[in-house]
DRENVEX-489914 format. One record per atom (N, C-alpha, C): atom name; residue number from 1; x, y, z. Coordinates in steps of 0.05 Angstrom, whole numbers, plus 5000, padded with zeros to 4 digits. Example, Ala and Ser with C-alpha at 12.3 -4.5 7.8 and 13.67 -1.06 7.14 Angstrom:
! residues 2
  atomo  num     x     y     z
      N    1  5264  4886  5156
     CA    1  5246  4910  5156
      C    1  5264  4934  5156
      N    2  5257  4955  5142
     CA    2  5273  4979  5143
      C    2  5258  5001  5157
This chain:
! residues 273
  atomo  num     x     y     z
      N    1  4759  3985  2182
     CA    1  4731  3978  2178
      C    1  4715  3987  2202
      N    2  4694  4002  2198
     CA    2  4677  4011  2219
      C    2  4660  3989  2231
      N    3  4649  3995  2255
     CA    3  4632  3975  2268
      C    3  4607  3969  2251
      N    4  4596  3989  2239
     CA    4  4573  3985  2222
      C    4  4579  3967  2198
      N    5  4602  3971  2186
     CA    5  4610  3954  2163
      C    5  4615  3926  2172
      N    6  4628  3923  2196
     CA    6  4633  3896  2206
      C    6  4608  3881  2212
      N    7  4588  3895  2224
     CA    7  4562  3882  2229
      C    7  4548  3874  2203
      N    8  4551  3890  2182
     CA    8  4539  3883  2157
      C    8  4551  3858  2145
      N    9  4578  3856  2147
     CA    9  4592  3832  2136
      C    9  4583  3808  2152
      N   10  4582  3810  2178
     CA   10  4574  3787  2195
      C   10  4546  3779  2189
      N   11  4528  3799  2185
     CA   11  4500  3793  2179
      C   11  4498  3779  2152
      N   12  4513  3787  2133
     CA   12  4512  3773  2107
      C   12  4521  3744  2109
      N   13  4543  3739  2124
     CA   13  4552  3712  2127
      C   13  4532  3695  2143
      N   14  4520  3706  2163
     CA   14  4500  3691  2178
      C   14  4476  3685  2161
      N   15  4467  3704  2145
     CA   15  4445  3699  2127
      C   15  4452  3677  2106
      N   16  4476  3679  2095
     CA   16  4485  3659  2076
      C   16  4486  3631  2089
      N   17  4495  3631  2114
     CA   17  4496  3605  2129
      C   17  4468  3593  2133
      N   18  4448  3610  2140
     CA   18  4421  3600  2143
      C   18  4410  3590  2117
      N   19  4415  3604  2095
     CA   19  4405  3595  2069
      C   19  4418  3568  2061
      N   20  4444  3565  2067
     CA   20  4458  3540  2061
      C   20  4446  3517  2076
      N   21  4442  3521  2102
     CA   21  4431  3500  2119
      C   21  4402  3494  2110
      N   22  4387  3514  2103
     CA   22  4359  3510  2094
      C   22  4357  3492  2070
      N   23  4376  3494  2051
     CA   23  4376  3477  2028
      C   23  4392  3452  2031
      N   24  4412  3451  2049
     CA   24  4429  3428  2052
      C   24  4415  3406  2068
      N   25  4400  3413  2089
     CA   25  4388  3393  2106
      C   25  4369  3374  2091
      N   26  4351  3384  2074
     CA   26  4334  3365  2059
      C   26  4351  3346  2041
      N   27  4372  3356  2030
     CA   27  4389  3339  2013
      C   27  4403  3318  2029
      N   28  4413  3326  2053
     CA   28  4426  3306  2070
      C   28  4406  3285  2079
      N   29  4382  3293  2085
     CA   29  4361  3274  2092
      C   29  4355  3255  2069
      N   30  4353  3266  2045
     CA   30  4348  3249  2022
      C   30  4370  3229  2017
      N   31  4394  3236  2023
     CA   31  4417  3218  2018
      C   31  4421  3197  2040
      N   32  4411  3203  2064
     CA   32  4416  3185  2087
      C   32  4391  3168  2094
      N   33  4367  3179  2091
     CA   33  4343  3164  2100
      C   33  4339  3138  2085
      N   34  4343  3136  2058
     CA   34  4339  3111  2045
      C   34  4355  3087  2055
      N   35  4378  3093  2069
     CA   35  4395  3072  2079
      C   35  4391  3068  2109
      N   36  4370  3080  2120
     CA   36  4364  3077  2148
      C   36  4342  3057  2153
      N   37  4345  3040  2172
     CA   37  4325  3019  2177
      C   37  4299  3031  2188
      N   38  4301  3053  2203
     CA   38  4278  3067  2213
      C   38  4281  3097  2211
      N   39  4279  3108  2187
     CA   39  4283  3137  2184
      C   39  4262  3154  2197
      N   40  4270  3177  2205
     CA   40  4251  3197  2216
      C   40  4254  3223  2200
      N   41  4240  3243  2208
     CA   41  4242  3269  2194
      C   41  4267  3284  2201
      N   42  4283  3274  2219
     CA   42  4307  3287  2227
      C   42  4331  3275  2213
      N   43  4352  3291  2209
     CA   43  4376  3282  2196
      C   43  4394  3269  2218
      N   44  4401  3244  2213
     CA   44  4418  3230  2232
      C   44  4434  3209  2218
      N   45  4454  3197  2232
     CA   45  4469  3176  2220
      C   45  4451  3152  2216
      N   46  4450  3140  2192
     CA   46  4431  3118  2187
      C   46  4441  3092  2199
      N   47  4421  3076  2207
     CA   47  4426  3048  2215
      C   47  4426  3032  2189
      N   48  4449  3029  2177
     CA   48  4452  3022  2149
      C   48  4438  2996  2142
      N   49  4422  2997  2120
     CA   49  4408  2974  2110
      C   49  4400  2979  2081
      N   50  4397  2958  2066
     CA   50  4387  2960  2038
      C   50  4360  2948  2036
      N   51  4347  2942  2058
     CA   51  4321  2930  2058
      C   51  4300  2948  2045
      N   52  4303  2974  2048
     CA   52  4284  2993  2035
      C   52  4284  2990  2005
      N   53  4308  2986  1993
     CA   53  4309  2983  1964
      C   53  4297  2956  1956
      N   54  4301  2935  1972
     CA   54  4289  2909  1966
      C   54  4259  2910  1967
      N   55  4249  2924  1987
     CA   55  4219  2927  1989
      C   55  4208  2942  1966
      N   56  4222  2963  1958
     CA   56  4213  2979  1935
      C   56  4214  2963  1909
      N   57  4235  2946  1906
     CA   57  4238  2930  1883
      C   57  4215  2909  1880
      N   58  4206  2900  1903
     CA   58  4184  2880  1903
      C   58  4157  2892  1899
      N   59  4155  2919  1900
     CA   59  4130  2932  1895
      C   59  4123  2930  1865
      N   60  4099  2919  1858
     CA   60  4093  2914  1830
      C   60  4091  2939  1813
      N   61  4087  2963  1825
     CA   61  4082  2987  1809
      C   61  4104  3007  1812
      N   62  4121  3005  1832
     CA   62  4141  3027  1837
      C   62  4161  3029  1814
      N   63  4175  3008  1808
     CA   63  4195  3009  1787
      C   63  4183  3014  1760
      N   64  4159  3002  1755
     CA   64  4146  3006  1729
      C   64  4138  3036  1726
      N   65  4131  3049  1748
     CA   65  4123  3077  1746
      C   65  4146  3095  1738
      N   66  4171  3087  1745
     CA   66  4194  3103  1736
      C   66  4197  3101  1706
      N   67  4192  3077  1695
     CA   67  4192  3074  1666
      C   67  4170  3089  1653
      N   68  4147  3090  1665
     CA   68  4125  3106  1655
      C   68  4132  3136  1654
      N   69  4146  3145  1675
     CA   69  4154  3173  1676
      C   69  4173  3179  1654
      N   70  4192  3161  1648
     CA   70  4211  3165  1627
      C   70  4196  3167  1600
      N   71  4177  3149  1595
     CA   71  4162  3150  1570
      C   71  4147  3176  1567
      N   72  4132  3184  1588
     CA   72  4116  3209  1586
      C   72  4135  3233  1583
      N   73  4156  3234  1599
     CA   73  4174  3257  1597
      C   73  4189  3259  1570
      N   74  4198  3236  1560
     CA   74  4212  3235  1535
      C   74  4193  3243  1512
      N   75  4169  3232  1512
     CA   75  4150  3238  1491
      C   75  4142  3268  1491
      N   76  4137  3279  1515
     CA   76  4130  3307  1517
      C   76  4154  3325  1508
      N   77  4178  3318  1516
     CA   77  4201  3333  1509
      C   77  4205  3333  1478
      N   78  4202  3310  1466
     CA   78  4207  3307  1437
      C   78  4187  3324  1421
      N   79  4161  3321  1428
     CA   79  4141  3336  1413
      C   79  4144  3366  1418
      N   80  4149  3373  1443
     CA   80  4153  3402  1449
      C   80  4176  3414  1434
      N   81  4199  3399  1432
     CA   81  4222  3409  1418
      C   81  4217  3413  1388
      N   82  4204  3392  1376
     CA   82  4199  3394  1347
      C   82  4180  3416  1341
      N   83  4157  3417  1354
     CA   83  4137  3438  1348
      C   83  4147  3466  1355
      N   84  4161  3468  1378
     CA   84  4171  3495  1386
      C   84  4193  3505  1367
      N   85  4210  3486  1357
     CA   85  4231  3494  1338
      C   85  4218  3504  1312
      N   86  4199  3489  1302
     CA   86  4185  3496  1276
      C   86  4170  3523  1279
      N   87  4155  3526  1301
     CA   87  4139  3550  1305
      C   87  4157  3574  1310
      N   88  4178  3572  1326
     CA   88  4195  3594  1332
      C   88  4211  3603  1307
      N   89  4219  3584  1291
     CA   89  4233  3590  1266
      C   89  4215  3605  1247
      N   90  4190  3596  1245
     CA   90  4171  3609  1227
      C   90  4165  3638  1237
      N   91  4161  3641  1263
     CA   91  4155  3667  1274
      C   91  4179  3686  1272
      N   92  4203  3674  1272
     CA   92  4227  3691  1270
      C   92  4232  3700  1241
      N   93  4224  3684  1222
     CA   93  4231  3691  1194
      C   93  4208  3704  1178
      N   94  4183  3698  1186
     CA   94  4160  3708  1172
      C   94  4150  3733  1187
      N   95  4147  3755  1173
     CA   95  4137  3779  1186
      C   95  4107  3779  1185
      N   96  4095  3775  1209
     CA   96  4066  3775  1212
      C   96  4058  3799  1228
      N   97  4037  3814  1220
     CA   97  4028  3837  1236
      C   97  4019  3827  1264
      N   98  4030  3841  1284
     CA   98  4023  3833  1312
      C   98  4037  3808  1321
      N   99  4060  3801  1309
     CA   99  4074  3777  1317
      C   99  4083  3777  1346
      N  100  4096  3798  1354
     CA  100  4106  3800  1382
      C  100  4083  3801  1402
      N  101  4062  3815  1394
     CA  101  4038  3816  1412
      C  101  4027  3788  1416
      N  102  4026  3773  1394
     CA  102  4015  3745  1395
      C  102  4032  3728  1414
      N  103  4058  3731  1412
     CA  103  4076  3715  1430
      C  103  4071  3722  1459
      N  104  4070  3748  1465
     CA  104  4066  3756  1493
      C  104  4038  3747  1503
      N  105  4018  3748  1485
     CA  105  3991  3739  1494
      C  105  3991  3709  1499
      N  106  4005  3694  1483
     CA  106  4006  3665  1488
      C  106  4020  3659  1514
      N  107  4042  3673  1519
     CA  107  4057  3669  1544
      C  107  4040  3678  1568
      N  108  4026  3700  1565
     CA  108  4009  3710  1587
      C  108  3986  3691  1593
      N  109  3972  3682  1572
     CA  109  3950  3665  1576
      C  109  3958  3638  1587
      N  110  3981  3628  1579
     CA  110  3990  3602  1590
      C  110  3998  3605  1619
      N  111  4004  3629  1628
     CA  111  4011  3633  1656
      C  111  3986  3637  1673
      N  112  3965  3650  1661
     CA  112  3941  3656  1676
      C  112  3923  3631  1676
      N  113  3918  3619  1653
     CA  113  3900  3596  1651
      C  113  3918  3571  1655
      N  114  3921  3563  1680
     CA  114  3939  3541  1687
      C  114  3925  3515  1681
      N  115  3940  3493  1684
     CA  115  3929  3467  1680
      C  115  3906  3460  1699
      N  116  3908  3471  1724
     CA  116  3887  3466  1743
      C  116  3861  3479  1735
      N  117  3863  3503  1725
     CA  117  3838  3518  1717
      C  117  3826  3505  1692
      N  118  3842  3494  1674
     CA  118  3832  3483  1649
      C  118  3827  3453  1650
      N  119  3828  3441  1675
     CA  119  3827  3412  1677
      C  119  3801  3401  1668
      N  120  3779  3414  1675
     CA  120  3752  3404  1667
      C  120  3748  3403  1637
      N  121  3752  3425  1622
     CA  121  3750  3423  1593
      C  121  3770  3404  1581
      N  122  3794  3403  1593
     CA  122  3814  3384  1582
      C  122  3805  3355  1586
      N  123  3794  3349  1609
     CA  123  3784  3322  1614
      C  123  3762  3315  1594
      N  124  3743  3334  1589
     CA  124  3722  3329  1570
      C  124  3732  3325  1542
      N  125  3753  3340  1534
     CA  125  3765  3337  1508
      C  125  3778  3310  1505
      N  126  3793  3302  1525
     CA  126  3806  3276  1524
      C  126  3786  3253  1523
      N  127  3763  3257  1537
     CA  127  3742  3237  1536
      C  127  3731  3234  1508
      N  128  3726  3257  1495
     CA  128  3715  3256  1468
      C  128  3735  3244  1448
      N  129  3761  3248  1453
     CA  129  3781  3237  1435
      C  129  3788  3208  1441
      N  130  3777  3197  1463
     CA  130  3783  3170  1471
      C  130  3812  3167  1482
      N  131  3822  3187  1495
     CA  131  3850  3186  1505
      C  131  3851  3184  1535
      N  132  3829  3179  1548
     CA  132  3829  3174  1577
      C  132  3843  3147  1582
      N  133  3860  3147  1603
     CA  133  3875  3123  1610
      C  133  3895  3115  1589
      N  134  3905  3135  1573
     CA  134  3926  3130  1554
      C  134  3948  3150  1558
      N  135  3972  3141  1558
     CA  135  3995  3159  1562
      C  135  3997  3180  1540
      N  136  3988  3174  1516
     CA  136  3989  3194  1495
      C  136  3972  3218  1502
      N  137  3950  3214  1515
     CA  137  3933  3237  1523
      C  137  3948  3255  1543
      N  138  3962  3243  1562
     CA  138  3978  3258  1581
      C  138  4000  3274  1567
      N  139  4013  3261  1548
     CA  139  4035  3274  1533
      C  139  4024  3298  1518
      N  140  4001  3295  1504
     CA  140  3991  3317  1489
      C  140  3982  3340  1506
      N  141  3970  3335  1529
     CA  141  3961  3356  1547
      C  141  3985  3371  1558
      N  142  4005  3357  1567
     CA  142  4029  3369  1578
      C  142  4044  3385  1557
      N  143  4045  3375  1532
     CA  143  4058  3389  1511
      C  143  4044  3415  1505
      N  144  4018  3415  1505
     CA  144  4003  3440  1500
      C  144  4008  3461  1521
      N  145  4013  3453  1546
     CA  145  4019  3472  1567
      C  145  4047  3483  1565
      N  146  4066  3468  1554
     CA  146  4094  3477  1553
      C  146  4101  3493  1527
      N  147  4085  3489  1506
     CA  147  4092  3501  1480
      C  147  4095  3531  1481
      N  148  4077  3547  1493
     CA  148  4080  3576  1491
      C  148  4106  3586  1502
      N  149  4114  3576  1525
     CA  149  4140  3585  1537
      C  149  4163  3575  1520
      N  150  4162  3551  1510
     CA  150  4184  3540  1494
      C  150  4187  3556  1468
      N  151  4165  3563  1455
     CA  151  4167  3580  1431
      C  151  4179  3607  1437
      N  152  4170  3619  1459
     CA  152  4180  3645  1467
      C  152  4210  3645  1471
      N  153  4220  3625  1484
     CA  153  4249  3623  1490
      C  153  4265  3617  1465
      N  154  4255  3598  1449
     CA  154  4270  3590  1425
      C  154  4271  3612  1403
      N  155  4251  3629  1403
     CA  155  4250  3649  1382
      C  155  4274  3668  1384
      N  156  4284  3673  1408
     CA  156  4308  3689  1411
      C  156  4332  3676  1399
      N  157  4334  3650  1401
     CA  157  4356  3636  1388
      C  157  4354  3637  1358
      N  158  4330  3634  1348
     CA  158  4325  3635  1319
      C  158  4332  3663  1308
      N  159  4324  3684  1324
     CA  159  4330  3711  1315
      C  159  4360  3717  1314
      N  160  4376  3703  1330
     CA  160  4405  3708  1331
      C  160  4420  3693  1310
      N  161  4407  3676  1294
     CA  161  4420  3662  1272
      C  161  4424  3680  1249
      N  162  4448  3686  1240
     CA  162  4452  3704  1217
      C  162  4438  3695  1192
      N  163  4423  3712  1180
     CA  163  4409  3705  1155
      C  163  4428  3699  1132
      N  164  4452  3709  1134
     CA  164  4471  3704  1112
      C  164  4478  3674  1110
      N  165  4477  3660  1133
     CA  165  4481  3631  1132
      C  165  4459  3617  1116
      N  166  4434  3626  1121
     CA  166  4412  3614  1107
      C  166  4412  3621  1078
      N  167  4420  3645  1071
     CA  167  4421  3653  1043
      C  167  4443  3637  1028
      N  168  4465  3632  1042
     CA  168  4486  3615  1029
      C  168  4476  3587  1024
      N  169  4460  3577  1043
     CA  169  4450  3550  1040
      C  169  4429  3549  1017
      N  170  4413  3570  1014
     CA  170  4394  3571  0992
      C  170  4407  3572  0965
      N  171  4430  3585  0964
     CA  171  4445  3587  0938
      C  171  4452  3559  0929
      N  172  4458  3541  0948
     CA  172  4465  3514  0941
      C  172  4441  3495  0939
      N  173  4417  3507  0939
     CA  173  4392  3491  0935
      C  173  4380  3479  0959
      N  174  4387  3488  0983
     CA  174  4375  3476  1007
      C  174  4346  3486  1011
      N  175  4329  3468  1019
     CA  175  4301  3476  1025
      C  175  4300  3488  1053
      N  176  4276  3498  1060
     CA  176  4273  3511  1086
      C  176  4277  3491  1109
      N  177  4267  3466  1106
     CA  177  4271  3446  1127
      C  177  4300  3438  1128
      N  178  4314  3436  1106
     CA  178  4343  3430  1107
      C  178  4359  3452  1120
      N  179  4351  3477  1115
     CA  179  4364  3499  1128
      C  179  4360  3498  1158
      N  180  4335  3493  1166
     CA  180  4329  3490  1195
      C  180  4345  3468  1208
      N  181  4347  3445  1194
     CA  181  4360  3422  1206
      C  181  4390  3425  1206
      N  182  4402  3435  1185
     CA  182  4432  3434  1182
      C  182  4445  3461  1189
      N  183  4430  3483  1190
     CA  183  4442  3509  1195
      C  183  4432  3521  1222
      N  184  4405  3522  1225
     CA  184  4394  3536  1248
      C  184  4396  3519  1273
      N  185  4388  3494  1272
     CA  185  4388  3477  1295
      C  185  4416  3474  1308
      N  186  4438  3469  1293
     CA  186  4464  3468  1306
      C  186  4471  3494  1321
      N  187  4464  3517  1310
     CA  187  4470  3542  1324
      C  187  4452  3545  1349
      N  188  4427  3537  1347
     CA  188  4408  3540  1369
      C  188  4409  3516  1388
      N  189  4429  3499  1386
     CA  189  4431  3475  1403
      C  189  4430  3481  1433
      N  190  4445  3501  1443
     CA  190  4442  3507  1472
      C  190  4414  3513  1480
      N  191  4399  3528  1463
     CA  191  4372  3534  1470
      C  191  4354  3509  1470
      N  192  4359  3491  1451
     CA  192  4344  3466  1450
      C  192  4350  3449  1474
      N  193  4375  3449  1482
     CA  193  4383  3433  1506
      C  193  4369  3445  1531
      N  194  4368  3471  1533
     CA  194  4354  3484  1555
      C  194  4325  3476  1556
      N  195  4312  3478  1533
     CA  195  4283  3471  1532
      C  195  4279  3441  1538
      N  196  4297  3424  1529
     CA  196  4295  3396  1534
      C  196  4295  3390  1564
      N  197  4314  3400  1578
     CA  197  4316  3396  1607
      C  197  4292  3409  1622
      N  198  4286  3433  1614
     CA  198  4263  3447  1626
      C  198  4237  3431  1622
      N  199  4233  3420  1598
     CA  199  4208  3405  1593
      C  199  4207  3379  1610
      N  200  4230  3366  1612
     CA  200  4231  3341  1627
      C  200  4225  3347  1657
      N  201  4237  3368  1667
     CA  201  4233  3375  1695
      C  201  4204  3382  1700
      N  202  4191  3397  1682
     CA  202  4163  3404  1685
      C  202  4145  3380  1685
      N  203  4151  3360  1669
     CA  203  4135  3336  1666
      C  203  4141  3316  1688
      N  204  4166  3314  1696
     CA  204  4175  3293  1714
      C  204  4160  3294  1741
      N  205  4156  3318  1751
     CA  205  4142  3320  1777
      C  205  4113  3327  1775
      N  206  4101  3326  1751
     CA  206  4073  3333  1748
      C  206  4055  3311  1760
      N  207  4037  3319  1777
     CA  207  4020  3300  1791
      C  207  3991  3301  1780
      N  208  3981  3326  1776
     CA  208  3952  3329  1772
      C  208  3943  3317  1745
      N  209  3957  3323  1723
     CA  209  3948  3314  1697
      C  209  3947  3283  1695
      N  210  3969  3269  1701
     CA  210  3968  3239  1699
      C  210  3949  3227  1720
      N  211  3946  3240  1743
     CA  211  3928  3230  1764
      C  211  3899  3230  1755
      N  212  3891  3250  1739
     CA  212  3864  3252  1730
      C  212  3859  3236  1704
      N  213  3879  3236  1686
     CA  213  3875  3223  1660
      C  213  3881  3194  1659
      N  214  3897  3184  1678
     CA  214  3905  3156  1678
      C  214  3891  3141  1700
      N  215  3878  3119  1694
     CA  215  3863  3104  1713
      C  215  3877  3078  1722
      N  216  3892  3066  1703
     CA  216  3905  3041  1709
      C  216  3931  3045  1725
      N  217  3935  3032  1748
     CA  217  3959  3036  1764
      C  217  3985  3029  1748
      N  218  3983  3010  1730
     CA  218  4007  3002  1715
      C  218  4015  3022  1694
      N  219  3999  3043  1689
     CA  219  4006  3064  1670
      C  219  4013  3091  1683
      N  220  4011  3092  1709
     CA  220  4015  3118  1723
      C  220  4045  3123  1727
      N  221  4053  3148  1726
     CA  221  4081  3155  1730
      C  221  4089  3155  1759
      N  222  4114  3160  1764
     CA  222  4125  3158  1791
      C  222  4113  3179  1810
      N  223  4107  3203  1799
     CA  223  4097  3225  1816
      C  223  4069  3217  1828
      N  224  4054  3201  1814
     CA  224  4028  3192  1823
      C  224  4031  3168  1842
      N  225  4048  3149  1835
     CA  225  4052  3125  1851
      C  225  4064  3132  1878
      N  226  4080  3153  1880
     CA  226  4091  3161  1905
      C  226  4069  3167  1926
      N  227  4047  3176  1916
     CA  227  4024  3183  1934
      C  227  4014  3158  1948
      N  228  4019  3134  1938
     CA  228  4009  3110  1950
      C  228  4026  3100  1973
      N  229  4049  3113  1978
     CA  229  4066  3104  2000
      C  229  4058  3116  2026
      N  230  4033  3113  2033
     CA  230  4021  3122  2058
      C  230  4006  3099  2070
      N  231  4006  3098  2097
     CA  231  3991  3077  2110
      C  231  3961  3083  2109
      N  232  3945  3064  2118
     CA  232  3916  3067  2117
      C  232  3907  3090  2135
      N  233  3923  3097  2154
     CA  233  3917  3119  2172
      C  233  3926  3146  2162
      N  234  3938  3146  2138
     CA  234  3947  3171  2126
      C  234  3975  3179  2134
      N  235  3989  3162  2148
     CA  235  4017  3168  2156
      C  235  4036  3160  2134
      N  236  4056  3177  2128
     CA  236  4075  3170  2107
      C  236  4094  3148  2115
      N  237  4100  3131  2097
     CA  237  4120  3110  2101
      C  237  4147  3123  2093
      N  238  4161  3134  2112
     CA  238  4185  3149  2106
      C  238  4207  3132  2093
      N  239  4208  3107  2100
     CA  239  4228  3090  2088
      C  239  4224  3087  2058
      N  240  4199  3082  2050
     CA  240  4194  3079  2021
      C  240  4194  3105  2007
      N  241  4184  3126  2019
     CA  241  4183  3153  2006
      C  241  4211  3163  2002
      N  242  4228  3161  2021
     CA  242  4256  3171  2018
      C  242  4271  3155  1997
      N  243  4268  3128  1997
     CA  243  4281  3111  1978
      C  243  4271  3117  1950
      N  244  4245  3119  1947
     CA  244  4234  3124  1920
      C  244  4241  3152  1911
      N  245  4242  3171  1929
     CA  245  4249  3199  1922
      C  245  4278  3200  1912
      N  246  4296  3185  1924
     CA  246  4324  3184  1915
      C  246  4325  3173  1886
      N  247  4312  3150  1881
     CA  247  4312  3139  1854
      C  247  4298  3158  1835
      N  248  4277  3171  1844
     CA  248  4261  3189  1827
      C  248  4277  3213  1818
      N  249  4296  3222  1834
     CA  249  4312  3246  1828
      C  249  4336  3241  1810
      N  250  4346  3216  1810
     CA  250  4370  3210  1796
      C  250  4369  3215  1766
      N  251  4348  3206  1751
     CA  251  4348  3211  1722
      C  251  4349  3241  1714
      N  252  4335  3258  1729
     CA  252  4335  3287  1722
      C  252  4362  3299  1728
      N  253  4375  3291  1750
     CA  253  4401  3302  1757
      C  253  4422  3293  1736
      N  254  4421  3268  1728
     CA  254  4439  3257  1708
      C  254  4436  3272  1682
      N  255  4411  3276  1674
     CA  255  4405  3290  1649
      C  255  4416  3318  1650
      N  256  4411  3332  1672
     CA  256  4420  3359  1675
      C  256  4451  3361  1672
      N  257  4465  3343  1686
     CA  257  4494  3344  1686
      C  257  4505  3337  1658
      N  258  4492  3318  1644
     CA  258  4501  3311  1617
      C  258  4497  3334  1598
      N  259  4473  3345  1598
     CA  259  4467  3366  1578
      C  259  4483  3391  1585
      N  260  4487  3397  1610
     CA  260  4503  3421  1617
      C  260  4532  3418  1609
      N  261  4542  3394  1612
     CA  261  4570  3389  1604
      C  261  4574  3388  1574
      N  262  4553  3378  1560
     CA  262  4556  3374  1531
      C  262  4549  3400  1516
      N  263  4528  3414  1524
     CA  263  4518  3437  1509
      C  263  4518  3463  1524
      N  264  4516  3462  1551
     CA  264  4513  3486  1566
      C  264  4485  3497  1565
      N  265  4479  3516  1583
     CA  265  4452  3527  1584
      C  265  4454  3557  1580
      N  266  4437  3567  1561
     CA  266  4435  3595  1556
      C  266  4407  3602  1549
      N  267  4398  3626  1556
     CA  267  4371  3635  1549
      C  267  4372  3657  1529
      N  268  4394  3659  1514
     CA  268  4396  3679  1492
      C  268  4410  3666  1469
      N  269  4409  3679  1446
     CA  269  4419  3669  1421
      C  269  4448  3663  1421
      N  270  4457  3647  1402
     CA  270  4484  3635  1404
      C  270  4507  3648  1389
      N  271  4503  3668  1371
     CA  271  4525  3678  1356
      C  271  4527  3708  1360
      N  272  4551  3717  1365
     CA  272  4555  3747  1367
      C  272  4558  3758  1339
      N  273  4544  3780  1335
     CA  273  4545  3792  1308
      C  273  4567  3812  1306
């Protein structure tokens, strides 16, 4: 091996080491700081205590906000899955002039016109519908933002379902909804699992939409309540923030591990032709 090749190998290992440390240090801090009596921004051996969890448990809004996050994330995920599955199946089976152009335009517009840019008209619309300070309004707004990408991804799974399966089901008298439920959905299950986890992750950490649309503290999700863990001087309470962040991350990690083990993740259709 030449000197130049050796330096290249060493450089790659050094770069990989820096990347590993860059991502590992925040995780180590997240795992150690909640159990430290006086955590700092540095990673160190904790002065072990469970007082941070007791303080958080006594907070009247902290634990309730986690339940609110579950309700909003589950509602958004369910509506997104149902509507995206129906729309992607229809777009896959019905030949509409300009169908692919329409899909790309929806995906492009949803990327350009973000939730921040559309927040003023969205707020006015929710006010007219009487959905301010209601979690249903947050669910509907978040669902509208996720649907274009979900439809775009799921359409590939619907395209990969052999039409012969559907034709066989129709011979036995199955309706279109029965075919979708009993034939297409089981084949597209990895795609649905991917969309489910992706939707939950997008909603779980969303701050802006619930912060603007929800006024009552007892209805706000965890991403908004975490903002209150600051002193009057604007300094973060690292003990509460680290503890709440650990609890905040557990549901998403558990869901990811469960879905990945049960269904796996793929961004392409499920049957080889």
